[in-house]
LOBALUM-852142 format. One line per field, with one value per residue: residue number from 1; x, y, z of N, C-alpha, C, CB in turn. Coordinates in steps of 0.02 Angstrom, whole numbers. Glycine has a CB too. Layout:
<rs>
seq	[NUM, ...];
n_u	[X, ...];
n_v	[Y, ...];
n_w	[Z, ...];
ca_u	[X, ...];
ca_v	[Y, ...];
ca_w	[Z, ...];
c_u	[X, ...];
c_v	[Y, ...];
c_w	[Z, ...];
cb_u	[X, ...];
cb_v	[Y, ...];
cb_w	[Z, ...];
</rs>
This chain:
<rs>
seq	[1, 2, 3, 4, 5, 6, 7, 8, 9, 10, 11, 12, 13, 14, 15, 16, 17, 18, 19, 20, 21, 22, 23, 24, 25, 26, 27, 28, 29, 30, 31, 32, 33, 34, 35, 36, 37, 38, 39, 40, 41, 42, 43, 44, 45, 46, 47, 48, 49, 50, 51, 52, 53, 54, 55, 56, 57, 58, 59, 60, 61, 62, 63, 64, 65, 66];
n_u	[2368, 2521, 2619, 2777, 2787, 2865, 2858, 2853, 2839, 2783, 2816, 2757, 2807, 2771, 2860, 2795, 2625, 2601, 2708, 2783, 2884, 2940, 2978, 3031, 3014, 3047, 3008, 3056, 2985, 2956, 2838, 2734, 2584, 2415, 2368, 2381, 2315, 2308, 2440, 2475, 2391, 2443, 2569, 2539, 2491, 2614, 2700, 2622, 2648, 2778, 2805, 2724, 2679, 2661, 2583, 2542, 2531, 2592, 2569, 2646, 2636, 2768, 2827, 2811, 2913, 2938];
n_v	[48, -41, -44, -66, -131, -108, -228, -272, -406, -473, -624, -765, -914, -1070, -1211, -1334, -1379, -1421, -1353, -1213, -1143, -1033, -957, -802, -671, -557, -536, -468, -420, -391, -330, -332, -245, -180, -107, -38, -126, -242, -273, -315, -413, -508, -524, -582, -705, -757, -756, -865, -966, -987, -998, -1117, -1160, -1053, -934, -814, -670, -524, -407, -255, -129, -35, 58, 139, 60, 75];
n_w	[2133, 2155, 2301, 2387, 2537, 2707, 2828, 2999, 3101, 3243, 3329, 3442, 3495, 3554, 3625, 3642, 3664, 3799, 3875, 3962, 3912, 3775, 3622, 3571, 3449, 3301, 3143, 2984, 2834, 2666, 2577, 2436, 2386, 2364, 2467, 2644, 2720, 2660, 2638, 2776, 2807, 2704, 2770, 2889, 2840, 2776, 2889, 2979, 2889, 2898, 3020, 3104, 3230, 3307, 3427, 3443, 3322, 3288, 3170, 3103, 3006, 2940, 2838, 2688, 2556, 2413];
ca_u	[2439, 2542, 2675, 2817, 2776, 2895, 2814, 2881, 2790, 2818, 2802, 2779, 2794, 2790, 2890, 2734, 2556, 2606, 2774, 2788, 2933, 2923, 3025, 2999, 3050, 3037, 3030, 3039, 2949, 2951, 2765, 2695, 2509, 2380, 2368, 2419, 2274, 2316, 2498, 2460, 2349, 2489, 2629, 2517, 2504, 2672, 2711, 2592, 2674, 2854, 2800, 2651, 2672, 2657, 2516, 2535, 2565, 2562, 2610, 2640, 2667, 2799, 2823, 2815, 2980, 2936];
ca_v	[51, -82, -24, -120, -94, -151, -249, -316, -458, -497, -693, -785, -985, -1116, -1267, -1387, -1354, -1431, -1327, -1154, -1116, -999, -916, -738, -647, -512, -559, -416, -432, -340, -356, -290, -239, -114, -58, -64, -181, -297, -305, -340, -488, -555, -525, -628, -773, -782, -785, -928, -1027, -1005, -1022, -1138, -1163, -981, -924, -747, -652, -453, -359, -178, -93, 36, 118, 112, 70, 103];
ca_w	[2126, 2205, 2330, 2432, 2613, 2755, 2883, 3055, 3132, 3316, 3345, 3499, 3469, 3618, 3599, 3627, 3700, 3880, 3899, 3976, 3869, 3723, 3594, 3551, 3408, 3273, 3077, 2935, 2778, 2612, 2546, 2373, 2402, 2348, 2522, 2701, 2760, 2620, 2651, 2845, 2798, 2683, 2825, 2945, 2818, 2768, 2959, 2995, 2840, 2920, 3107, 3113, 3293, 3331, 3465, 3440, 3275, 3283, 3120, 3102, 2935, 2958, 2792, 2597, 2524, 2333];
c_u	[2466, 2611, 2719, 2806, 2823, 2848, 2849, 2816, 2830, 2776, 2819, 2751, 2815, 2818, 2843, 2665, 2571, 2670, 2748, 2847, 2924, 2984, 2978, 3050, 3020, 3056, 3018, 3026, 2946, 2883, 2741, 2615, 2492, 2367, 2394, 2389, 2289, 2392, 2501, 2438, 2398, 2545, 2607, 2509, 2554, 2706, 2691, 2629, 2761, 2856, 2735, 2638, 2656, 2584, 2495, 2574, 2544, 2598, 2601, 2680, 2690, 2806, 2818, 2887, 2981, 2859];
c_v	[1, -37, -80, -84, -140, -160, -281, -353, -493, -562, -724, -878, -1031, -1180, -1328, -1359, -1373, -1383, -1248, -1109, -1097, -970, -855, -707, -599, -529, -491, -442, -371, -359, -311, -300, -176, -79, -92, -133, -251, -325, -333, -404, -537, -574, -581, -696, -801, -793, -845, -985, -1036, -1020, -1056, -1150, -1107, -972, -862, -710, -574, -421, -291, -150, -28, 87, 90, 129, 94, 119];
c_w	[2177, 2229, 2366, 2489, 2649, 2815, 2931, 3094, 3194, 3322, 3417, 3480, 3529, 3578, 3583, 3679, 3780, 3910, 3913, 3935, 3800, 3688, 3575, 3507, 3351, 3192, 3032, 2865, 2725, 2570, 2492, 2381, 2374, 2407, 2593, 2740, 2713, 2627, 2739, 2840, 2768, 2723, 2866, 2905, 2800, 2849, 2981, 2946, 2876, 2979, 3117, 3192, 3342, 3362, 3457, 3385, 3287, 3238, 3126, 3032, 2959, 2914, 2723, 2574, 2456, 2327];
cb_u	[2467, 2554, 2656, 2900, 2688, 2962, 2761, 2926, 2766, 2806, 2837, 2740, 2838, 2717, 2941, 2763, 2477, 2622, 2845, 2795, 2977, 2875, 3066, 2978, 3078, 3070, 2985, 3093, 2883, 3022, 2703, 2718, 2489, 2317, 2292, 2422, 2179, 2297, 2558, 2410, 2278, 2510, 2639, 2442, 2477, 2712, 2686, 2508, 2674, 2906, 2802, 2634, 2720, 2671, 2517, 2552, 2550, 2561, 2595, 2677, 2610, 2858, 2885, 2753, 3016, 2965];
cb_v	[124, -164, 27, -138, -95, -125, -290, -265, -517, -438, -730, -732, -1003, -1136, -1287, -1482, -1401, -1522, -1337, -1156, -1153, -951, -953, -691, -698, -462, -629, -366, -453, -340, -357, -323, -242, -121, -30, -4, -160, -277, -250, -299, -485, -536, -452, -602, -787, -732, -748, -922, -995, -956, -951, -1210, -1187, -928, -937, -722, -691, -413, -371, -145, -80, 31, 167, 162, 11, 39];
cb_w	[2138, 2176, 2374, 2417, 2650, 2778, 2864, 3111, 3073, 3393, 3295, 3573, 3399, 3674, 3643, 3654, 3665, 3899, 3837, 4044, 3868, 3741, 3533, 3612, 3386, 3309, 3050, 2933, 2800, 2563, 2604, 2290, 2480, 2312, 2529, 2751, 2766, 2547, 2628, 2883, 2743, 2629, 2872, 2986, 2779, 2717, 3002, 2982, 2734, 2913, 3168, 3068, 3308, 3266, 3537, 3501, 3206, 3345, 3050, 3177, 2868, 2978, 2798, 2534, 2524, 2266];
</rs>
């Protein structure tokens, strides 16, 4: 059965590899998946697509919406 999960992903993104300056933020996703593990993986994939310079991606599934 497919549920809609709310997933928050913490992202750390450096400007360039030689810089110490970085951006830190959290993005919220609503992911349709069969399990929490699959929602976790899909959120990581989506975050990597939106933030290709990200060096740290930390997802957490918080709840089932539907």
